[in-house]
C-alpha positions in Angstrom: 93.1 81.6 98.5 94.1 79.0 101.1 97.4 79.8 102.9 98.8 77.2 105.2 101.1 78.4 108.0 102.8 77.0 111.0 100.1 78.6 113.1 97.2 77.2 111.1 95.4 77.5 107.8 94.0 80.8 106.5 91.6 81.7 103.8 92.3 85.1 102.2 89.5 86.8 100.2 88.8 89.9 98.3 85.1 90.9 98.6 82.8 92.8 96.2 84.0 96.1 97.5 87.6 95.2 96.7 88.5 94.8 100.4 90.9 92.1 101.6 90.2 89.8 104.5 91.8 86.9 106.2 90.0 84.2 108.2 90.7 80.9 109.9 90.2 78.3 107.2 87.6 76.4 109.1 83.8 76.3 109.2 82.2 77.7 112.4 79.9 74.6 112.6 82.1 71.5 112.9 85.5 73.0 111.9 85.9 71.5 108.4 88.5 73.0 106.2 86.8 75.3 103.7 89.2 76.2 101.0 92.0 74.1 99.4 93.4 76.2 96.6 93.1 79.6 94.8 90.3 80.8 92.6 87.2 83.0 92.2 83.8 82.5 93.8 80.8 84.4 95.0 80.8 82.7 98.4 82.5 80.0 100.4 80.5 76.7 100.9 81.5 74.3 103.6 82.0 70.8 102.0 80.5 69.1 105.2 77.1 70.6 105.8 76.9 73.4 103.2 77.1 76.3 105.5 77.8 79.2 103.2 79.8 82.4 103.9 80.1 85.7 102.1 83.5 86.9 101.0 83.5 89.3 103.9 83.2 86.4 106.3 79.6 86.8 107.3 77.4 83.7 107.4 74.9 83.7 104.4 73.2 80.3 104.9 73.1 77.5 107.5 70.8 74.8 106.3 68.9 73.0 109.0 69.7 75.5 111.7 66.4 77.4 111.6 64.9 75.7 114.7 68.0 75.8 116.8 67.5 77.7 120.1 69.3 81.1 120.3 71.1 80.5 117.0 72.1 84.0 115.6 73.7 83.9 112.2 75.3 87.3 112.9 77.5 85.6 115.5 78.6 82.7 113.3 80.8 84.4 110.8 84.3 83.2 110.0 86.9 83.9 112.6 88.9 86.9 111.4 92.7 87.1 111.4 94.7 90.3 111.2 95.8 91.2 107.6 97.9 94.1 106.4 99.4 95.0 103.0 102.7 96.6 102.0 104.0 96.9 98.5 101.6 94.4 97.1 102.6 91.8 99.7 100.0 90.6 102.3 101.0 89.8 105.9 98.7 87.9 108.2 99.1 87.7 112.0 97.3 85.4 114.5 98.5 87.3 117.5 96.5 90.4 118.5 99.3 91.7 120.7 101.9 91.8 117.8 102.7 95.4 116.8 101.1 96.7 113.6 102.8 95.9 110.3 104.2 99.4 109.8 105.9 99.1 113.2 107.2 95.6 112.4 108.6 96.7 109.0 110.3 99.8 110.5 112.3 101.6 107.8 112.0 98.8 105.2 109.3 100.5 103.1 111.2 103.8 103.0 114.5 102.1 102.2 113.1 100.1 99.3 110.6 102.6 98.0 112.7 103.4 94.9 112.3 99.8 93.7 108.5 100.5 93.5 107.3 97.2 94.9 103.7 98.1 94.2 104.5 98.1 90.5 106.0 94.6 90.5 104.0 91.6 89.3 104.6 88.0 90.3 104.9 85.9 87.1 106.0 82.5 88.5 106.0 80.6 91.7 108.5 77.7 92.3 107.9 75.4 95.2 110.6 73.3 96.9 110.4 70.7 99.7 113.6 70.9 101.8 114.6 68.4 104.4 116.1 71.1 106.7 115.1 73.4 109.5 113.9 76.8 108.3 116.6 78.6 110.2 119.3 76.9 108.2 117.7 78.1 105.0 117.3 81.7 106.2 120.7 81.8 107.7 122.2 80.8 104.4 120.3 83.6 102.7 121.9 86.2 105.0 125.5 85.7 104.1 127.6 85.5 101.0 130.4 83.6 102.8 129.2 80.4 101.1 128.8 81.6 97.5 132.4 80.8 96.4 132.0 77.1 97.4 128.3 76.2 97.3 127.7 78.2 94.1 131.2 77.8 92.7 130.0 76.7 89.2 126.9 78.9 89.1 127.0 82.3 90.8 130.6 82.3 91.9 132.1 84.3 94.8 130.2 87.4 95.9 131.1 90.4 98.0 128.5 91.6 100.6 128.1 93.7 103.7 125.5 93.7 106.5 123.1 96.7 106.6 121.9 98.6 109.6 118.1 98.4 109.9 115.2 99.7 112.1 112.4 97.2 112.7 112.0 93.5 112.7 114.0 92.9 109.5 117.5 92.6 108.4 119.4 92.9 105.1 122.6 91.9 103.3 123.8 94.1 100.5 125.5 92.1 97.8 127.7 94.0 95.4 127.2 93.7 91.7 128.2 95.8 88.7 126.9 99.2 87.5 125.6 97.8 84.2 124.5 94.3 85.2 122.5 92.9 88.1 123.2 89.6 89.9 119.7 88.4 89.1 121.0 86.2 86.2 124.1 83.9 86.0 127.4 85.6 85.4 128.8 86.1 81.9 125.7 87.0 80.0 124.2 90.3 78.8 121.7 92.3 80.9 118.4 90.9 79.7 115.9 93.5 81.1 116.2 97.2 81.8 116.8 98.5 85.3 114.0 100.1 87.3 114.0 103.8 86.6 115.0 106.3 89.4 117.3 104.0 91.4 120.3 105.5 93.2 123.8 104.6 92.1 124.1 102.2 95.1 120.8 100.5 94.2 121.9 100.1 90.5 125.2 98.4 91.5 123.9 96.0 94.2 121.1 93.9 95.5 119.5 93.8 99.0 118.7 90.3 100.4 116.2 91.3 103.0 114.6 89.1 105.6 111.4 90.1 107.4 111.5 88.1 110.6 110.9 85.4 111.0 110.2 83.6 107.7 110.0 85.9 104.7 112.7 87.0 102.3 112.3 89.7 99.6 115.3 90.3 97.3 115.4 93.7 95.7 117.6 93.8 92.6 117.9 96.7 90.1 115.8 94.9 87.4 113.5 92.6 89.4 112.6 91.2 92.8 112.1 87.7 94.1 110.5 86.5 97.4 111.0 83.4 99.4 108.3 82.2 101.7 109.9 79.7 104.2 107.0 77.6 105.7 108.2 75.4 108.6 106.5 72.0 108.4 108.6 70.2 111.1 111.9 70.7 112.9 113.6 69.1 109.9 111.3 70.0 107.0 110.5 73.3 105.2 108.3 74.1 102.3 110.0 76.9 100.3 108.1 78.9 97.7 110.0 81.3 95.5 108.1 84.0 93.6 109.6 85.8 90.6 108.5 89.5 90.2 109.2 92.0 87.5 108.1 95.6 86.8 105.0 95.9 84.7 107.0 97.8 82.0 109.3 94.8 81.6 106.4 92.3 81.5 104.7 94.4 78.7 107.7 93.9 76.4 106.8 91.8 73.4 109.7 89.4 74.0 109.5 89.4 77.8 109.2 85.6 78.1 112.4 85.1 76.2 114.2 87.8 78.1 113.0 86.5 81.5 114.4 83.0 80.8 117.9 83.8 82.2 116.4 84.8 85.5 114.4 81.6 85.8 117.6 79.7 84.9 119.5 81.4 87.7 116.8 80.6 90.3 116.5 77.0 89.0 120.2 76.4 89.5 121.1 78.4 92.6 118.1 77.6 94.7 118.6 73.8 94.7 122.2 74.4 95.6 121.2 76.4 98.7 118.6 73.8 99.6 121.1 71.0 99.3 123.6 72.6 101.6 120.9 73.3 104.2 120.0 69.6 104.0 123.6 68.7 104.6 123.7 71.1 107.6 120.5 69.4 108.9 122.1 65.9 108.6 125.2 67.2 110.3 123.1 68.4 113.3 121.2 65.1 113.5 123.1 63.6 116.4 122.5 66.6 118.6 126.1 66.5 119.8 127.5 69.3 117.6 128.9 72.3 119.7 128.1 75.8 118.6 130.4 77.1 115.8 132.1 80.4 115.7 130.7 83.2 113.4 132.9 84.6 110.7 133.0 88.4 110.3 130.9 88.1 107.2 128.1 86.3 109.2 126.8 89.3 111.1 123.3 88.9 109.8 123.2 85.2 110.7 124.4 86.1 114.3 121.6 88.7 114.5 119.0 86.2 113.3 120.1 83.6 115.9 119.9 86.2 118.6 116.5 87.3 117.4 115.2 83.7 117.7 116.9 83.2 121.1 115.4 86.4 122.5 111.9 85.1 121.7 112.5 81.5 122.8 113.9 82.7 126.1 111.5 85.6 126.5 114.2 88.2 126.7 113.4 90.3 123.6 116.1 92.8 123.0 115.8 96.3 121.4 116.1 96.7 117.6 119.5 95.8 116.2 119.7 99.1 114.3 123.1 100.0 115.6 124.5 96.5 115.5 127.6 96.5 113.4 129.9 93.8 114.7 129.8 90.3 116.1 
């Protein structure tokens, strides 16, 4: 599978031993891009000079290189990139100095364990091209301050509170109802059963988490959805939304029919969020806008902005686990 990121393109493979790998998506010979999409194959063949790689990244064949002085195929495998897995999600990292994934995630796996992310299956991906900076999109996802206006005719006003977290992530807890999640538009029945074993708080609310810098996973009582924010330019972001459901729900005979209200919710609310982020981008176009004040309900946005500033300025602060006020 080809994965394009701001740091470069990756190819992710699963080899014959069921092991996962990530590599720079470029041939070791002349640097041609190797993989364009997703699929199954026995090896990766460069479209330029037909150098062929095994799924573990090792070089299998290099036509015409037999007489080249000191050419050792064992030294010409694909360039590996760090890859780790949690809850069925894969995380790649180009920087060898970045802490391990379990350190980065902190207490997120423990806090969301009851939602059983390993049991979730992604049934649909929805791409959006948004003419806005990625920080506007993620900042919008970390507050419910806007829902009564931006989503006036779809989701309506929502009540939320910032969570305390440990690690490089943050979360907004949005209140729902005991017998109905916010994964569908208001007013209908609950289409799919809740995940078994959830606490009372988990059954009556939804966590909008953000794994810094560009990944959101929303944990709801009956499903989950993820948003991959891919910065393309200072004013352009590719957003991919993935819809996930427990296997027990997917196995229901009428699952497709019962899942339709969820798709409708995402199809209506996501463009509304995208549109307001684009309006925010246009408003910042002159570069003359002074910094605005944060509302009390924008604690997570404040923390995101500080997280970015710490890294831009090289003054990384400790975890915001105890942060509770602006």
